C-alpha positions as CSV (number, residue, x, y, z in Angstrom):
1,M,-37.7,29.6,57.2
2,Q,-40.5,31.6,58.1
3,N,-44.0,30.2,57.0
4,I,-45.8,32.1,54.2
5,C,-47.8,34.8,56.1
6,P,-51.3,36.4,53.8
7,T,-50.4,39.8,51.8
8,D,-52.3,42.7,53.5
9,G,-54.8,44.6,52.3
10,A,-52.5,46.4,50.5
11,E,-50.9,44.0,48.6
12,R,-47.4,44.4,50.5
13,W,-45.5,41.4,49.5
14,Q,-43.8,39.2,52.1
15,A,-40.9,37.5,51.9
16,I,-40.5,33.5,53.3
17,F,-36.5,33.7,54.3
18,D,-35.9,35.6,57.3
19,G,-34.9,38.3,55.1
20,H,-31.9,36.5,52.9
21,H,-34.5,37.0,49.4
22,P,-36.8,39.8,50.4
23,N,-37.3,39.7,46.4
24,F,-38.7,36.3,47.1
25,R,-42.8,37.3,47.0
26,M,-45.8,35.9,47.5
27,M,-47.6,37.6,44.3
28,G,-50.8,39.2,44.7
29,G,-53.9,41.4,43.5
30,T,-57.7,42.2,43.0
31,T,-59.2,42.0,39.5
32,A,-61.4,45.3,38.3
33,D,-64.4,42.6,39.3
34,G,-63.2,42.5,43.1
35,R,-61.6,39.2,42.4
36,R,-58.1,38.6,44.6
37,L,-55.1,35.8,43.6
38,R,-55.7,33.2,45.1
39,R,-53.0,32.4,48.0
40,G,-49.0,31.4,46.7
41,A,-50.5,30.8,43.9
42,F,-47.7,32.7,41.9
43,L,-44.1,33.0,44.1
44,R,-41.5,35.5,41.8
45,G,-37.9,35.8,42.8
46,P,-34.2,35.7,42.1
47,A,-32.2,32.7,41.7
48,L,-32.0,30.4,45.1
49,H,-28.9,29.3,44.8
50,D,-28.5,29.7,48.1
51,L,-31.1,27.0,49.1
52,T,-30.5,23.8,50.8
53,E,-32.0,21.1,49.0
54,G,-33.6,20.7,52.5
55,Q,-35.2,24.6,52.3
56,W,-35.9,23.8,48.5
57,R,-37.5,20.0,50.4
58,A,-39.9,22.5,53.4
59,L,-40.7,25.4,50.4
60,H,-41.9,22.8,48.0
61,A,-44.2,20.8,51.1
62,E,-45.0,24.6,52.0
63,R,-46.5,25.6,49.4
64,D,-46.6,22.6,47.0
65,L,-44.4,23.7,44.0
66,A,-46.2,22.1,40.7
67,L,-43.7,23.8,38.3
68,I,-40.2,25.7,38.6
69,V,-38.9,28.3,35.4
70,D,-36.5,29.2,35.4
71,F,-35.1,32.3,32.8
72,R,-31.4,32.2,33.1
73,R,-29.0,32.2,31.0
74,A,-27.6,28.6,30.4
75,D,-24.3,30.3,31.9
76,E,-26.1,32.5,34.7
77,V,-27.3,28.4,35.9
78,L,-23.4,27.3,35.0
79,E,-21.8,29.7,38.0
80,R,-24.8,28.9,40.5
81,P,-26.8,26.0,39.6
82,N,-30.4,25.6,42.1
83,R,-29.3,23.0,44.1
84,L,-33.1,21.1,43.9
85,P,-33.3,17.8,45.2
86,E,-33.3,15.0,42.8
87,D,-37.3,14.7,43.2
88,L,-38.4,18.4,42.7
89,R,-36.2,18.3,39.8
90,Q,-39.3,16.9,38.0
91,H,-40.4,20.1,38.1
92,A,-38.6,22.0,37.3
93,V,-38.1,24.2,33.4
94,A,-35.4,26.1,31.6
95,L,-36.8,28.3,29.2
96,P,-34.1,30.7,28.9
97,I,-33.4,34.2,27.9
98,D,-30.2,34.9,25.8
99,S,-30.4,36.7,22.9
100,G,-31.1,40.2,21.9
101,A,-31.3,43.8,23.3
102,S,-30.2,41.2,26.4
103,A,-26.5,39.7,24.7
104,R,-26.0,42.8,22.8
105,L,-26.0,44.4,26.7
106,A,-24.2,42.4,27.9
107,A,-21.4,43.0,25.6
108,E,-21.2,46.8,25.6
109,L,-20.9,46.0,29.3
110,R,-17.7,44.1,28.4
111,A,-16.9,46.9,27.2
112,A,-17.3,48.7,30.2
113,S,-17.2,52.2,28.1
114,V,-21.3,52.4,28.4
115,S,-22.6,55.5,30.2
116,H,-26.1,55.8,32.3
117,E,-28.1,56.7,29.5
118,R,-26.8,53.9,27.3
119,A,-27.4,51.5,29.6
120,A,-30.9,52.7,30.6
121,L,-31.9,53.1,26.6
122,A,-30.0,49.2,25.9
123,M,-32.8,47.7,29.4
124,R,-35.7,49.1,27.7
125,A,-34.7,47.9,24.5
126,A,-34.4,44.3,26.2
127,Y,-37.7,44.3,27.9
128,T,-38.9,45.3,24.7
129,D,-37.3,42.3,23.2
130,F,-38.8,40.3,26.1
131,A,-42.6,40.4,23.6
132,G,-40.7,39.8,21.0
133,L,-37.7,38.1,20.1
134,H,-37.9,36.2,23.4
135,L,-41.9,36.1,23.1
136,K,-41.9,32.2,22.2
137,H,-40.7,32.0,25.6
138,Y,-43.6,33.5,28.1
139,A,-45.7,32.0,26.0
140,D,-44.0,28.5,26.5
141,F,-44.1,29.6,30.6
142,L,-48.8,30.7,30.4
143,A,-48.5,26.5,29.0
144,H,-46.6,24.8,31.6
145,V,-48.2,27.8,34.1
146,A,-51.7,26.6,33.1
147,R,-50.8,22.5,33.1
148,A,-49.7,23.1,36.4
149,S,-53.4,23.6,37.1
150,G,-54.1,25.7,40.4
151,R,-50.8,24.0,42.3
152,S,-48.2,26.4,43.1
153,V,-45.4,27.8,40.6
154,F,-43.0,29.3,40.8
155,F,-40.3,31.2,38.1
156,H,-37.2,33.1,38.4
157,C,-34.0,35.1,36.7
158,T,-31.2,36.4,38.7
159,A,-32.2,38.9,40.5
160,G,-36.4,38.6,40.0
161,K,-36.5,42.2,38.5
162,D,-36.5,42.0,34.7
163,R,-37.2,38.8,33.0
164,T,-39.3,37.5,35.9
165,G,-41.3,41.3,36.0
166,F,-42.4,40.5,32.6
167,A,-43.6,37.7,33.4
168,A,-45.3,38.6,36.7
169,A,-47.0,41.8,34.8
170,L,-48.1,38.4,32.5
171,I,-49.6,36.6,34.5
172,L,-51.3,39.2,36.6
173,L,-52.5,41.6,33.7
174,A,-53.9,38.4,32.1
175,L,-56.5,37.7,35.2
176,G,-57.6,40.5,34.4
177,V,-55.0,42.9,37.3
178,P,-55.4,46.4,36.6
179,R,-52.3,48.3,35.4
180,E,-51.4,50.4,38.6
181,Q,-51.5,47.4,40.5
182,V,-48.7,45.4,38.0
183,M,-46.8,48.8,37.9
184,A,-46.9,48.7,42.0
185,D,-45.6,45.1,42.3
186,F,-42.7,45.2,38.7
187,L,-41.5,48.8,41.0
188,A,-41.5,46.6,44.2
189,S,-38.4,44.7,43.6
190,A,-36.1,48.3,43.6
191,D,-36.3,48.1,47.4
192,L,-36.5,44.6,47.9
193,W,-33.5,43.7,45.1
194,R,-29.7,44.5,45.6
195,P,-27.3,42.7,44.0
196,D,-24.3,41.3,45.5
197,E,-20.6,42.5,45.1
198,G,-20.4,39.8,42.3
199,L,-22.5,40.9,40.2
200,Q,-21.3,44.9,41.0
201,S,-18.7,44.1,39.7
202,R,-18.6,43.5,36.5
203,V,-20.9,46.5,35.6
204,P,-19.5,49.1,35.0
205,E,-20.1,52.2,37.9
206,P,-21.4,54.3,35.5
207,A,-24.5,52.2,34.3
208,R,-25.1,50.0,37.8
209,A,-28.2,52.7,38.4
210,A,-29.0,51.8,35.0
211,I,-28.6,47.2,35.1
212,F,-29.5,47.2,38.7
213,G,-32.1,49.9,39.0
214,I,-35.5,49.7,37.5
215,E,-38.3,52.2,36.2
216,A,-41.4,52.1,35.0
217,A,-40.5,53.2,31.3
218,Y,-39.2,49.4,31.6
219,L,-42.4,47.9,31.8
220,D,-44.2,50.2,30.0
221,A,-41.2,49.6,26.6
222,A,-42.5,46.1,27.2
223,L,-46.3,46.3,27.0
224,D,-46.3,48.4,24.5
225,E,-44.4,45.6,21.8
226,L,-47.4,43.0,23.7
227,A,-50.2,45.4,23.1
228,R,-48.7,46.6,19.7
229,T,-48.1,42.6,18.5
230,Q,-50.9,40.5,20.6
231,G,-53.7,42.7,22.0
232,S,-53.4,42.6,25.2
233,A,-52.3,39.9,28.1
234,A,-55.1,38.5,28.3
235,T,-55.2,37.3,24.3
236,F,-52.0,36.1,24.5
237,A,-52.0,34.2,27.2
238,S,-55.6,32.2,25.6
239,R,-53.0,31.4,22.6
240,A,-50.6,30.0,25.1
241,M,-53.0,28.5,27.0
242,G,-54.7,26.4,24.0
243,G,-57.6,28.1,23.8
244,E,-59.6,30.3,25.6
245,Q,-62.1,27.3,27.0
246,A,-58.8,26.3,29.3
247,F,-57.0,29.9,29.7
248,R,-60.6,30.7,31.5
249,A,-60.4,27.4,33.7
250,W,-57.3,29.3,34.4
251,V,-58.5,31.8,36.1
252,D,-61.3,30.0,37.9
253,Q,-57.5,28.4,39.3
254,S,-55.9,31.6,39.7
255,L,-58.7,33.7,41.4
256,T,-61.1,33.5,44.6
């Protein structure tokens, strides 16, 4: 396993597993007032179900992981569980996103008759649900993040692009990172993740580009819903973390 490298001036994301998990990356960003995310504070990625216990321990030793959040459904976890060593399981939190538009999309895919257009529409609906039906999960996520008290946090789903992508956007926006940087981080998954053969086989070919790809319209749908119901990511995070004082403490711990 490589050492985690600092982000460069262009805020390019660094993979740390010798190229095996390119969508596992250290988040970066610069706020409107010139502050930067603390290096290694937030790690986002796909499921790391193939890591050995030794690799998990190496990651923990290098990053001092305080929190490992899994957004996968119960069936996803059962099929590809994280092989966490016993001493790291206390850091793991399950926040499954498993109903609403996401479930309807899964049902349509099983019908094997879904088109690209219908799949893309269902993806936008699923993202809207992230900021609506599933917002309690993301509030819990932010509360856990705040309790990490500045130590490193890793969060993931299966691909590390959808459920994880919205979680990453919440963190960046709440910290004051401009939306164009947030969108760049979100869209980076298009080049960093590819489904394996097992995942591809479950999705009809016409729908694969919409399901396995990533579009700005997906995140826009979630953020529009968040703005409609919460006002802003910072307002939502402040409430989730227990108030302005706790929120400001988290911001100061997360930025340099």
